[in-house]
C-alpha positions as CSV (number, residue, x, y, z in Angstrom):
1,M,21.9,33.2,106.3
2,K,22.5,29.5,105.6
3,L,19.6,27.0,105.6
4,E,20.4,23.7,107.2
5,N,17.6,21.6,105.9
6,R,17.9,22.4,102.2
7,G,17.2,19.8,99.6
8,G,16.9,16.1,100.1
9,K,13.9,13.8,100.6
10,R,10.8,15.4,102.0
11,Q,9.0,13.3,104.7
12,G,5.9,11.6,103.2
13,A,6.8,12.6,99.6
14,G,6.3,10.2,96.7
15,R,4.3,7.1,96.1
16,P,3.8,4.8,99.1
17,K,5.8,1.6,99.2
18,I,3.8,-1.7,98.7
19,K,4.3,-4.7,100.9
20,N,5.0,-7.3,98.2
21,P,6.2,-5.6,95.0
22,K,6.3,-7.8,91.8
23,V,9.6,-8.6,90.3
24,G,10.3,-8.0,86.6
25,I,11.6,-11.0,84.6
26,S,12.4,-11.8,81.0
27,L,10.6,-14.7,79.4
28,R,10.9,-16.3,76.0
29,L,7.8,-18.0,74.5
30,S,7.0,-19.6,71.2
31,P,5.0,-17.5,68.8
32,E,2.1,-19.9,69.1
33,I,1.9,-19.5,72.9
34,L,2.3,-15.7,72.6
35,A,-0.5,-15.5,70.1
36,W,-2.8,-17.5,72.4
37,I,-1.9,-15.3,75.4
38,D,-2.6,-12.2,73.3
39,S,-5.9,-13.6,72.1
40,R,-7.2,-13.7,75.7
41,G,-7.7,-9.9,75.6
42,E,-5.9,-9.3,78.9
43,N,-2.6,-8.0,79.9
44,R,0.1,-10.6,79.1
45,A,1.5,-10.5,82.6
46,A,-2.0,-11.1,84.1
47,V,-2.7,-14.1,81.9
48,I,0.7,-15.7,82.7
49,E,0.3,-15.0,86.4
50,R,-3.2,-16.4,86.6
51,L,-2.0,-19.6,84.8
52,V,1.0,-20.1,87.0
53,R,-1.0,-19.5,90.2
54,K,-3.6,-22.1,89.0
55,E,-0.8,-24.6,88.3
56,K,0.9,-23.9,91.6
57,D,-2.4,-24.4,93.6
58,E,-3.1,-27.6,91.8
59,Q,0.5,-28.9,92.6
60,L,0.0,-28.0,96.2
61,D,-3.3,-29.7,96.4
62,M,-1.8,-32.9,95.1
63,F,0.6,-33.1,98.0
64,D,-1.8,-32.0,100.8
């Protein structure tokens, strides 16, 4: 007896996909900047993202 639906992806299995996944990048920073980011006590990515978002919002406000 041969099973037709053997193996493969199971419907609904695994972690659900998110709508806007983040993209990994590589970034080179001076030791001074890296030490300051680390001193914040947060995840490095969270600090950098917060600062970039703040700058982006300020730039957009200047042109509105």
